[in-house]
C-alpha positions as CSV (number, residue, x, y, z in Angstrom):
1,M,-18.3,-6.8,18.2
2,Q,-21.6,-5.0,18.1
3,Y,-22.3,-1.5,17.6
4,N,-25.9,0.2,17.7
5,S,-25.3,2.1,14.4
6,D,-22.6,2.6,11.8
7,V,-22.0,6.1,13.1
8,E,-21.2,4.6,16.5
9,A,-18.8,2.1,14.6
10,V,-16.9,4.9,12.8
11,D,-16.5,6.8,16.3
12,A,-15.0,3.6,17.6
13,F,-12.7,3.2,14.5
14,V,-11.6,6.7,15.1
15,E,-10.4,5.8,18.7
16,K,-8.7,2.6,17.5
17,Y,-6.9,4.5,14.8
18,K,-5.7,7.0,17.3
19,H,-4.4,4.3,19.7
20,L,-2.7,2.5,16.7
21,R,-0.9,5.8,15.9
22,T,0.2,6.2,19.4
23,E,1.5,2.7,19.8
24,I,3.3,2.8,16.4
25,A,4.9,6.1,17.4
26,K,6.8,4.2,20.3
27,V,9.0,2.6,17.7
28,I,8.8,4.9,14.5
29,V,9.8,8.4,15.0
30,G,8.0,10.8,12.4
31,Q,7.0,9.4,9.0
32,D,3.3,10.3,10.0
33,E,2.2,10.7,6.5
34,V,3.8,7.2,5.5
35,V,2.2,5.5,8.5
36,K,-1.3,7.0,7.8
37,N,-1.1,5.8,4.2
38,I,-0.2,2.3,5.2
39,L,-3.0,2.0,7.7
40,I,-5.5,3.5,5.1
41,S,-4.5,1.1,2.6
42,I,-4.9,-1.9,5.0
43,F,-8.2,-0.7,5.8
44,S,-9.2,-0.2,2.3
45,R,-8.0,-3.7,1.4
46,G,-5.4,-2.3,-0.8
47,H,-1.6,-3.0,-1.4
48,C,1.1,-0.5,-0.9
49,L,4.5,0.2,-2.6
50,L,7.1,2.1,-0.5
51,V,9.9,4.0,-2.3
52,G,12.8,5.2,-0.2
53,V,16.5,5.2,0.1
54,P,18.0,2.4,2.5
55,G,17.9,3.2,6.3
56,L,14.6,4.8,6.5
57,A,13.0,2.2,8.7
58,K,10.8,0.7,5.9
59,T,11.3,-2.9,7.3
60,L,10.9,-1.9,10.9
61,M,7.8,0.2,10.0
62,V,5.9,-2.9,8.6
63,N,7.1,-5.1,11.4
64,T,5.6,-2.7,13.9
65,V,2.4,-2.4,12.1
66,S,1.9,-6.1,12.0
67,R,2.6,-6.5,15.6
68,V,0.1,-3.7,16.9
69,L,-2.4,-5.2,14.5
70,G,-1.9,-8.8,15.9
71,L,-1.4,-10.3,12.4
72,T,1.1,-12.7,11.1
73,Y,4.1,-11.3,9.1
74,S,6.4,-12.5,6.5
75,R,9.5,-10.9,5.1
76,I,10.7,-11.9,1.5
77,Q,14.1,-10.6,0.5
78,F,13.8,-10.3,-3.3
79,T,17.1,-11.2,-5.1
80,P,17.9,-12.2,-8.7
81,D,17.9,-16.0,-8.0
82,L,14.5,-15.8,-6.2
83,M,12.2,-18.5,-7.8
84,P,8.2,-18.3,-7.7
85,S,8.1,-21.5,-5.4
86,D,10.4,-19.6,-3.0
87,I,7.4,-17.3,-2.4
88,I,4.2,-19.5,-2.9
89,G,5.5,-22.7,-1.8
90,T,6.3,-26.1,-3.3
91,E,5.0,-29.8,-3.4
92,I,7.2,-32.4,-1.7
93,L,7.0,-36.1,-1.6
94,D,6.3,-37.2,2.1
95,E,7.1,-40.4,3.8
96,N,4.0,-42.1,2.3
97,R,5.3,-41.3,-1.3
98,K,2.3,-38.8,-1.7
99,F,2.7,-35.3,-2.8
100,K,2.3,-32.7,0.0
101,F,2.1,-29.0,-0.3
102,I,4.5,-27.1,1.8
103,K,3.3,-23.5,2.2
104,G,5.6,-20.4,1.3
105,P,6.0,-17.2,3.1
106,I,3.0,-15.6,1.0
107,F,0.7,-17.4,3.5
108,A,0.8,-14.6,6.1
109,N,-1.5,-11.5,6.7
110,I,1.1,-8.9,6.2
111,I,3.9,-9.6,3.5
112,L,6.9,-7.3,3.2
113,A,8.3,-7.8,-0.3
114,D,11.7,-6.1,0.2
115,E,13.3,-4.7,-3.0
116,I,10.7,-6.1,-5.3
117,N,12.6,-4.6,-8.3
118,R,15.7,-6.9,-7.6
119,T,13.9,-10.0,-8.9
120,P,13.1,-11.0,-12.5
121,P,9.4,-10.6,-13.9
122,K,8.5,-14.4,-13.3
123,T,8.9,-14.2,-9.6
124,Q,7.3,-10.6,-9.5
125,S,4.3,-12.0,-11.2
126,A,3.9,-14.9,-8.8
127,L,3.6,-12.3,-6.0
128,L,1.3,-10.1,-8.0
129,E,-1.1,-12.9,-9.0
130,A,-1.3,-13.6,-5.3
131,M,-2.1,-10.0,-4.5
132,Q,-4.9,-9.9,-7.0
133,E,-6.4,-13.4,-6.6
134,K,-5.8,-13.9,-2.8
135,A,-4.8,-17.4,-3.7
136,V,-2.2,-19.4,-5.5
137,T,-2.3,-22.4,-7.8
138,V,0.3,-25.2,-7.4
139,A,0.1,-28.3,-9.6
140,G,-3.7,-27.6,-10.5
141,T,-4.7,-27.1,-6.9
142,N,-6.1,-23.7,-5.6
143,Y,-4.8,-22.7,-2.1
144,K,-6.6,-19.6,-0.6
145,I,-4.6,-17.0,1.4
146,G,-6.3,-16.1,4.7
147,N,-7.7,-12.7,5.3
148,P,-6.8,-9.8,6.0
149,F,-3.9,-10.0,3.3
150,F,-2.0,-6.9,2.7
151,V,1.4,-6.7,0.5
152,L,3.9,-4.0,1.3
153,A,6.6,-3.8,-1.3
154,T,9.6,-1.6,-1.2
155,Q,11.8,-0.3,-3.9
156,N,15.3,1.4,-3.7
157,P,15.3,4.4,-6.1
158,I,19.0,5.0,-6.2
159,E,20.5,1.7,-7.3
160,Q,19.2,0.9,-10.7
161,E,21.9,-1.5,-11.9
162,G,20.7,-5.1,-12.1
163,T,17.1,-4.3,-11.2
164,Y,14.0,-5.2,-13.0
165,P,11.5,-2.3,-12.7
166,L,7.9,-3.1,-12.3
167,P,5.8,-2.5,-15.5
168,E,3.2,0.1,-15.3
169,A,0.4,-2.6,-15.4
170,Q,1.8,-4.4,-12.5
171,L,2.3,-1.2,-10.6
172,D,-1.4,-0.7,-11.0
173,R,-2.1,-3.5,-8.6
174,F,-0.6,-1.4,-5.8
175,M,-3.3,1.2,-4.3
176,F,-0.6,3.5,-3.0
177,N,2.9,4.5,-4.0
178,V,4.3,6.2,-1.0
179,W,7.7,8.0,-1.1
180,L,9.6,8.2,2.0
181,D,11.9,11.1,2.8
182,Y,14.8,11.7,5.1
183,P,13.8,12.6,8.6
184,S,14.0,16.3,9.9
185,F,16.9,17.2,12.0
186,E,14.9,16.8,15.3
187,E,13.3,13.6,14.3
188,E,16.9,12.3,13.5
189,I,18.1,13.2,16.8
190,N,15.2,11.4,18.4
191,I,15.8,8.4,16.3
192,V,19.5,8.3,17.4
193,K,18.5,8.6,21.0
194,S,16.0,5.9,21.0
195,T,18.0,3.4,18.9
196,T,21.4,3.6,20.5
197,V,20.3,2.7,24.2
198,D,19.5,-0.9,25.4
199,I,15.6,-0.3,25.8
200,E,13.2,-2.0,23.7
201,S,9.7,-0.7,23.4
202,E,6.9,-3.1,24.5
203,L,4.2,-2.9,21.7
204,N,0.4,-3.8,22.6
205,V,-2.0,-5.3,20.2
206,I,-4.6,-2.8,19.4
207,L,-6.8,-4.8,16.8
208,S,-7.6,-8.4,16.1
209,S,-7.8,-9.7,12.6
210,E,-11.8,-10.0,13.2
211,E,-11.8,-6.3,14.1
212,I,-9.8,-5.3,10.9
213,L,-12.3,-7.3,8.8
214,Y,-15.0,-5.7,10.4
215,F,-13.7,-2.2,9.8
216,Q,-12.9,-3.0,6.3
217,H,-16.6,-3.7,5.7
218,L,-17.5,-0.6,7.7
219,I,-15.4,1.7,5.3
220,R,-17.0,0.1,2.3
221,K,-20.5,1.1,3.9
222,I,-19.7,4.8,4.1
223,P,-21.9,6.7,1.8
224,V,-20.5,9.0,-0.9
225,T,-22.4,11.9,-2.6
226,D,-22.6,12.1,-6.4
227,N,-20.4,15.2,-6.5
228,V,-17.6,13.4,-5.0
229,Y,-17.9,10.5,-7.4
230,N,-18.0,13.0,-10.3
231,Y,-14.9,14.8,-8.8
232,A,-12.8,11.6,-8.5
233,V,-13.7,10.2,-12.1
234,K,-13.1,13.6,-13.7
235,L,-9.7,14.0,-12.0
236,V,-8.8,10.5,-13.3
237,S,-10.1,11.2,-16.9
238,Q,-8.2,14.4,-17.0
239,T,-4.9,12.5,-16.7
240,R,-5.6,10.6,-20.1
241,P,-3.8,12.6,-22.9
242,N,-5.7,13.3,-26.1
243,T,-9.1,12.3,-24.7
244,A,-12.2,14.3,-24.3
245,G,-11.6,15.1,-20.7
246,A,-7.9,16.0,-21.0
247,I,-6.4,19.5,-20.7
248,P,-3.6,21.0,-23.0
249,F,-1.2,20.8,-20.1
250,I,-1.8,17.0,-19.8
251,N,-1.5,16.6,-23.7
252,N,1.9,18.2,-23.5
253,Y,3.4,16.4,-20.8
254,L,2.0,13.0,-20.4
255,S,2.1,9.9,-22.7
256,W,-0.2,7.8,-20.6
257,G,-3.0,8.3,-18.0
258,A,-4.5,6.5,-15.2
259,G,-7.2,3.7,-15.6
260,P,-10.5,3.1,-14.0
261,R,-8.8,1.3,-11.0
262,A,-7.5,4.7,-10.0
263,S,-11.1,6.1,-9.6
264,Q,-12.0,3.2,-7.5
265,Y,-9.1,3.7,-5.1
266,L,-9.7,7.5,-5.0
267,I,-13.3,6.7,-3.7
268,I,-12.4,4.0,-1.3
269,G,-9.3,5.8,-0.1
270,A,-11.3,9.0,0.4
271,K,-13.9,7.0,2.5
272,C,-11.2,5.7,4.7
273,H,-9.5,9.1,5.0
274,A,-12.7,10.5,6.0
275,A,-13.2,7.9,8.7
276,V,-10.0,8.3,10.3
277,N,-10.7,11.9,10.7
278,G,-14.1,11.3,12.3
279,K,-16.2,12.3,9.3
280,Y,-19.1,10.2,8.3
281,A,-18.9,10.8,4.5
282,P,-16.0,11.9,2.4
283,D,-15.7,15.2,0.5
284,I,-13.4,16.4,-2.2
285,E,-10.7,17.3,0.4
286,D,-10.4,13.6,1.2
287,V,-10.1,12.6,-2.5
288,N,-7.3,15.3,-2.8
289,A,-5.6,13.9,0.4
290,V,-5.1,10.4,-1.2
291,A,-4.7,11.6,-4.8
292,N,-1.0,11.9,-5.0
293,A,-0.1,8.4,-3.8
294,I,-2.8,6.8,-5.8
295,L,-2.0,8.5,-9.1
296,R,1.8,8.9,-9.1
297,H,2.6,5.4,-10.4
298,R,-0.3,5.3,-12.9
299,I,0.5,8.2,-15.1
300,V,3.5,8.2,-17.4
301,K,5.5,11.3,-18.4
302,N,6.7,11.9,-21.9
303,Y,10.0,13.2,-22.9
304,K,9.2,16.9,-22.9
305,A,8.2,16.7,-19.0
306,E,11.6,14.8,-18.5
307,A,13.4,17.4,-20.5
308,E,11.8,20.3,-18.7
309,G,12.3,18.7,-15.2
310,I,8.7,18.4,-14.5
311,S,7.8,15.7,-11.8
312,V,4.7,13.4,-11.7
313,D,4.0,15.2,-8.3
314,D,4.1,18.7,-10.1
315,I,1.6,17.3,-12.8
316,I,-0.8,15.9,-10.0
317,K,-0.8,19.2,-8.1
318,K,-1.5,21.1,-11.2
319,L,-4.6,18.9,-11.8
320,I,-5.9,19.1,-8.2
């Protein structure tokens, strides 16, 4: 894959992105913002946490994305009795009485960690370590996970009994926290029409793994002006209560703010958001476009915000 310049490569990326969206829309009705955020996090080399009630096509969405990207796909259903070895793999004795490593489902390009908050912290941490290191260690041997590697975890927000919510430090590993909403009336009619007939959509592979890796490198090369860097870092530093950058509103309603990883993700997310919209450099508008999904799981409200019914999104909106 050769382009004469990075500008030409960005133009090619825009075309590929449009094709991806068209292909995904054959199966997924609506959820445009969610699909956009999933694709941005893939091209930004980030991971994504999807929060939504059952039946909003979270699993189908991930399966569809993996098919149009020509990537290998694993679905792991998280349950209270799931063990770390069920995810990363285990060693067995082969016929020659030698230990042999059998790879677990983590060795795929796209992992759907379904209902991640259903399993105890020991198993959650096995997945989170693999997300961070892109490798797993079993019996002292390090096994690399292939590239590209992308984890999409789902959480059900309504059944909290028997769940193990992810701590803030572990949530920080996810680039985006995306909230799925119910479809509109028209979208739901289209969903019912398309899923209650005996017709299956044929999906075409739009990008190979080599092209995805190429475009991931391209996104990193996009230049950013100093005022955009300053804006992103200032936005994050304003979320930290009782620090020099905090405003009275934040001191009143937050007990904890976002760390430096949020600033990094705001810039890389803004670069990718600019690229999918055909721009060769991000501006403040691109930072704001990804700010909600990046900040909402990195700031912690205090009891006063809870009592007054102020949501995390309200706080971010006020900051922007």
